[in-house]
One Martini backbone bead per residue (centre of mass of N, CA, C, O) as a GRO file, in nm:
protein
  122
    1GLN     BB    1  -3.907  -0.290   5.724
    2VAL     BB    2  -4.230  -0.221   5.717
    3GLN     BB    3  -4.401   0.014   5.940
    4LEU     BB    4  -4.739   0.040   6.074
    5VAL     BB    5  -4.880   0.273   6.322
    6GLU     BB    6  -5.169   0.304   6.489
    7SER     BB    7  -5.367   0.583   6.627
    8GLY     BB    8  -5.670   0.730   6.802
    9GLY     BB    9  -5.881   0.564   6.878
   10GLY     BB   10  -6.245   0.529   6.964
   11LEU     BB   11  -6.501   0.683   7.150
   12VAL     BB   12  -6.784   0.854   6.993
   13GLN     BB   13  -7.001   1.084   6.921
   14ALA     BB   14  -7.214   1.207   6.731
   15GLY     BB   15  -7.038   1.486   6.578
   16GLY     BB   16  -6.763   1.425   6.634
   17SER     BB   17  -6.403   1.385   6.698
   18LEU     BB   18  -6.103   1.253   6.532
   19ARG     BB   19  -5.747   1.148   6.548
   20LEU     BB   20  -5.538   0.987   6.334
   21SER     BB   21  -5.239   0.783   6.337
   22CYS     BB   22  -4.937   0.715   6.121
   23ALA     BB   23  -4.647   0.536   6.171
   24ALA     BB   24  -4.352   0.531   5.971
   25SER     BB   25  -4.120   0.259   5.881
   26GLY     BB   26  -3.815   0.120   5.695
   27ARG     BB   27  -3.819   0.365   5.482
   28THR     BB   28  -3.847   0.545   5.194
   29PHE     BB   29  -4.152   0.753   5.108
   30SER     BB   30  -4.144   0.965   4.869
   31SER     BB   31  -4.306   0.758   4.645
   32TYR     BB   32  -4.549   0.739   4.831
   33ALA     BB   33  -4.857   0.618   4.944
   34MET     BB   34  -5.112   0.703   5.181
   35ALA     BB   35  -5.369   0.522   5.363
   36TRP     BB   36  -5.720   0.488   5.437
   37PHE     BB   37  -5.905   0.232   5.588
   38ARG     BB   38  -6.218   0.044   5.634
   39GLN     BB   39  -6.392  -0.193   5.870
   40ALA     BB   40  -6.682  -0.349   5.902
   41PRO     BB   41  -6.883  -0.571   6.013
   42GLY     BB   42  -6.938  -0.773   5.729
   43LYS     BB   43  -6.744  -0.596   5.555
   44GLU     BB   44  -6.570  -0.437   5.337
   45ARG     BB   45  -6.304  -0.281   5.253
   46GLU     BB   46  -6.265   0.081   5.273
   47PHE     BB   47  -6.211   0.367   5.129
   48VAL     BB   48  -6.104   0.697   5.243
   49ALA     BB   49  -5.783   0.793   5.212
   50ALA     BB   50  -5.517   0.981   5.030
   51ILE     BB   51  -5.148   1.032   5.019
   52ARG     BB   52  -4.867   1.191   4.921
   53TRP     BB   53  -4.564   1.281   5.038
   54SER     BB   54  -4.538   1.517   4.823
   55GLY     BB   55  -4.850   1.646   4.795
   56ASP     BB   56  -4.972   1.586   4.480
   57TRP     BB   57  -5.189   1.385   4.629
   58ILE     BB   58  -5.546   1.371   4.690
   59TYR     BB   59  -5.796   1.134   4.827
   60TYR     BB   60  -6.153   1.064   4.846
   61GLY     BB   61  -6.414   0.932   4.968
   62ASP     BB   62  -6.746   0.987   4.938
   63SER     BB   63  -6.831   0.938   5.251
   64VAL     BB   64  -6.594   1.173   5.356
   65SER     BB   65  -6.627   1.409   5.199
   66GLY     BB   66  -6.592   1.711   5.398
   67ARG     BB   67  -6.502   1.560   5.691
   68PHE     BB   68  -6.226   1.467   5.603
   69ASN     BB   69  -5.858   1.482   5.679
   70ILE     BB   70  -5.554   1.456   5.511
   71SER     BB   71  -5.214   1.423   5.640
   72ARG     BB   72  -4.858   1.526   5.667
   73ASP     BB   73  -4.536   1.447   5.835
   74ASN     BB   74  -4.226   1.417   5.722
   75ALA     BB   75  -4.046   1.442   5.979
   76LYS     BB   76  -4.236   1.201   6.126
   77ASN     BB   77  -4.366   0.986   5.944
   78THR     BB   78  -4.676   1.104   5.942
   79VAL     BB   79  -5.021   1.024   5.934
   80TYR     BB   80  -5.342   1.184   5.907
   81LEU     BB   81  -5.690   1.166   6.046
   82GLN     BB   82  -5.944   1.391   6.026
   83MET     BB   83  -6.253   1.353   6.209
   84ASN     BB   84  -6.568   1.480   6.126
   85SER     BB   85  -6.887   1.445   6.172
   86LEU     BB   86  -6.964   1.186   6.302
   87LYS     BB   87  -7.090   0.859   6.231
   88PRO     BB   88  -7.204   0.547   6.282
   89GLU     BB   89  -7.099   0.455   5.985
   90ASP     BB   90  -6.783   0.501   6.079
   91THR     BB   91  -6.763   0.241   6.198
   92GLY     BB   92  -6.441   0.081   6.268
   93VAL     BB   93  -6.157  -0.037   6.124
   94TYR     BB   94  -5.853   0.139   6.094
   95TYR     BB   95  -5.629   0.155   5.815
   96CYS     BB   96  -5.300   0.158   5.728
   97ALA     BB   97  -5.131   0.238   5.409
   98ALA     BB   98  -4.884   0.131   5.152
   99CYS     BB   99  -4.755   0.270   4.834
  100GLU     BB  100  -4.642   0.284   4.525
  101GLY     BB  101  -4.757   0.586   4.424
  102ARG     BB  102  -5.101   0.509   4.365
  103GLY     BB  103  -5.432   0.464   4.538
  104TRP     BB  104  -5.785   0.301   4.618
  105ARG     BB  105  -5.717   0.004   4.646
  106VAL     BB  106  -5.642  -0.262   4.819
  107TYR     BB  107  -5.441  -0.392   4.591
  108ASP     BB  108  -5.241  -0.139   4.584
  109TYR     BB  109  -5.146  -0.240   4.871
  110ASP     BB  110  -4.857  -0.367   5.064
  111TYR     BB  111  -4.900  -0.210   5.340
  112TRP     BB  112  -4.996  -0.280   5.689
  113GLY     BB  113  -5.168  -0.230   5.957
  114GLN     BB  114  -5.354  -0.330   6.249
  115GLY     BB  115  -5.532  -0.116   6.362
  116THR     BB  116  -5.818   0.099   6.462
  117GLN     BB  117  -6.077   0.169   6.670
  118VAL     BB  118  -6.402   0.299   6.568
  119THR     BB  119  -6.667   0.451   6.767
  120VAL     BB  120  -7.006   0.551   6.692
  121SER     BB  121  -7.249   0.703   6.868
  122SER     BB  122  -7.606   0.790   6.883
   0.00000   0.00000   0.00000
């Protein structure tokens, strides 16, 4: 059974940084992509970034490109999202997700974590 556990959320001022972690377990993920999505109150879930465990594909959403960086540690089965130059509009619940292959849409992903709250104050 696949488990994804996010951590690292919190409250930060605009312009600050946070690093989220997603620990994955339950299967071999070598052919999988891992992604981060976020959801603000009253809005649809939005793609943030994705990476394949093989490292041959990385993709960012337009709203975070140049500010966020996704990476993975294969030995720890953990994916990270380094978030810099945070803005109030980055506020939301951040979810880790996994799928075989690659994708950037919500329905591409089969497995989801419980989410971690990120709040950026102005």
